[in-house]
N, C-alpha and C positions, 0 to 999 in steps of 0.2 A: 504494500500500500504506500503510495507516494506521500511525502510530507506535504504540508500546506505550501511551502515554497516550491517544491517539485511539482505539485499539482498546478501551480500558476504557470509553470514552464511547459505544460502539456497542451498541445493544440491538435485538434482532430478535424480532418476534412474527409467527408464521405462522398465518393464519386460513383454514381450508378452508371453501369454500362448497359445500355438498353439493347437487347437483342431481339425483342419481340417485334414483329412487323406491325406497322400501323394498319388501320382498317383498309386503306386503299391497296396496300401491298398484300394484305391477307386475302382480298378479293381476287387478286391475280394469282397468288401462290398460297393456297390454303394449307401448305405443309405444316409440320409440327413447329411449335414456337421454340425458339432458342432458350436454353437454360439461363436462368438469371445469373448475372455476374456483377461484381462490384469491386471497387478498389477503395481501401481506406488508407488515408495518409495521416500519419501522426508525427509530430515533431516533439522530441524530448531531449533537452539538454544538448543541443548541437547535432543530434542525429535525426534523420528522417527515416521512418519505418513505413514502407509501402506494403500493405497486406492485400494480397490478391485472393478473391473468393470466386470460385466457380471456374468454368472452362476458359482456356486461353486459345481461341481460334485465331485465325490470321487477322481478322478485323479487330478483335479485342487486344491482340498483341500489338497492333499498330497504335491503338489508343494508349496502351501502357507505355509504349516507346515514346509517344508524344509527352506523356506525363513525366517520365523519367528525364527526357531531354530538357523539359522546362525546369524541373527541380535542380538539375545539375548545371546546365548552361544558362538558363534564364534567371534562376534564383541564386545560383552560386553555392548550392549545397554540396559539400565535399565528402560527407559521410551518409551514405544511403544504404539501408538494408531492405531487401525485398523478401517479405515473409510469404512463403509458398505452401504453408501447411494445409491450406484449404483450396489449393488450385489443382486443376487438371489441364492437360494439354491434349487437344484433339489432333494437332498437327505439329510434329517436331520441328518443322521449318520455322515456326513462329518463335522458337526459343532463341533465335539470334538476337532478339531484343535485349537479352541480358548481356551478351557479348558487346553489343553496341553501347549500352549504358556504361559498362565497365571501361571501355575505351574512352568514352567522354570524360568520365571521372578521372581516369589516369592522366589524361592530357592536362587536366586542371590541378593535379596534385592530390586528388581524392581517391575514394575507393567505394565500390559497390559490393555488397555482400549478399549472398543468397542464404536464406534461413529456412531449414526444414523442407526442402523440396521432396515431394513424394517420389517413390521409387521409379514410376514410369517417366517422370520428368528427368531424373538422373540418367536413366537408361537412354532416353532420347538424346541427351547431351553427349553421351558416350558414342552413340551411333553416328552422330554427325561430326565426331572428331574434335569437339571443342571442350571435352571434359577436362583436359589438362589445363586449359586456359581458365575454365570456370572453377576448377578445383580450388584455386586460390581465392575464389569468391565465397566458397562454402564455409560456413561457420561450424 
């Protein structure tokens, strides 16, 4: 439990990633709705923790990449942790978002860490040959 001073240092932003088609799209393509997904951004004592909930398909990975780019390049955050305990990846190709974010942070003297990625995500990173690079990111 954070102290009162620490609680004042905590800031949370919740970003909903909408995957459900609107009424016009549903009329054209009545297929199954996409699973809900969200990203929660917390700032605590100089570190940004980005928690990913739900599936990371190519569209959502692009949204996550934009958020990470803004956090690192736009806002100048040099310590970013991506918490993946509740994430799933439907396409391993979308995982390059982590490599790109790590490169952004490295160029600015910072670091991106991956926290608690599920086994399928770890395996997908290995399959694509970026596990050695990403291993340094894992906590």
